[in-house]
C-alpha positions in Angstrom: -5.8 -13.8 -18.9 -6.6 -16.4 -16.2 -6.5 -19.0 -18.8 -2.8 -18.0 -19.6 -2.1 -18.0 -16.3 -3.2 -21.3 -15.6 -1.9 -22.8 -19.2 1.7 -21.3 -18.3 1.6 -22.4 -14.8 2.4 -18.9 -13.4 2.6 -18.8 -9.6 -0.2 -17.0 -7.6 2.0 -14.4 -6.2 4.1 -13.8 -9.5 0.5 -13.3 -11.2 -0.9 -10.8 -8.5 2.4 -8.9 -9.1 2.1 -8.7 -12.4 -1.7 -7.8 -12.3 -0.7 -5.1 -9.8 2.1 -3.5 -12.0 -0.1 -3.7 -15.4 -3.4 -2.2 -13.7 -1.0 0.7 -11.9 0.4 1.6 -14.9 -2.9 1.8 -16.9 -4.0 4.1 -14.0 -6.9 1.6 -13.3 -7.6 2.5 -9.9 -10.8 1.3 -9.5 -10.1 -2.0 -11.0 -7.0 -2.3 -8.8 -9.1 -1.9 -5.9 -11.7 -4.5 -7.1 -8.7 -7.0 -7.5 -7.2 -6.2 -4.2 -10.7 -6.8 -2.5 -11.4 -10.2 -4.4 -10.2 -12.5 -2.2 -7.2 -12.5 0.4 -4.3 -11.4 -1.4 -1.2 -13.5 -1.3 0.8 -10.6 -1.5 1.1 -7.3 1.1 -1.5 -4.6 0.7 1.7 -2.4 0.8 2.8 -3.3 -2.4 -0.5 -1.9 -3.8 0.3 1.5 -2.0 3.7 1.5 -3.0 2.3 0.7 -6.7 0.0 3.9 -6.5 2.6 6.2 -4.8 4.9 5.1 -8.0 2.3 6.3 -10.5 1.4 9.6 -8.7 -1.8 8.6 -7.1 -1.3 9.5 -3.5 -5.1 9.5 -2.7 -5.6 5.8 -4.1 -2.6 4.8 -2.0 -4.2 5.9 1.0 -6.8 3.7 0.6 -4.4 0.7 1.0 -2.5 2.3 3.7 -5.7 2.6 6.1 -5.7 -1.2 6.0 -1.8 -1.8 6.9 -0.7 -2.4 10.1 0.7 0.9 12.0 4.3 -0.1 11.5 4.1 -0.1 7.7 1.3 2.8 7.4 3.1 5.6 9.3 6.1 5.5 6.6 3.8 5.3 3.8 1.3 8.0 5.2 5.0 10.2 5.3 5.6 9.4 1.5 2.4 10.7 0.3 2.4 14.0 2.7 -0.4 13.0 5.3 2.1 13.8 8.0 -1.1 14.8 10.3 -2.5 10.9 9.6 0.8 9.4 10.3 1.3 11.7 13.8 -2.6 10.5 14.7 -1.8 6.8 14.0 1.7 6.9 15.6 0.1 8.7 18.9 -2.8 6.2 18.9 0.3 3.5 19.0 2.8 5.2 21.1 2.8 2.7 23.8 3.3 -0.3 21.7 5.4 1.3 19.1 7.2 4.6 20.2 9.7 4.4 17.3 6.6 5.7 15.2 6.4 9.0 16.8 10.0 9.4 16.4 9.8 8.8 12.9 7.3 11.2 12.2 9.1 13.9 14.4 12.1 13.3 12.3 10.3 13.8 9.2 8.7 16.9 10.6 12.2 18.3 11.1 13.4 17.6 7.8 
């Protein structure tokens, strides 16, 4: 596969997105995790979390969410139903990002 990427000059970001899509569709979660760890990803880890959510794997998504900045992590935690984790993270960052607590409160109200 890597040889094809080089031969057809597939840009690195596109290659990562294609591999992310393929591994998540195949539910190859451990391979996806190793892929994300291989080296610094040229795409956001948010995309890895969203792919896991899209394929009904919230526990896998949480692995990536833990590595994201709070502003990205809190909404994703709420999407996977980890309200307690979202609340803790928002409370820990309430000085710098008070909007995160508001987001959690709005989510809890429905």
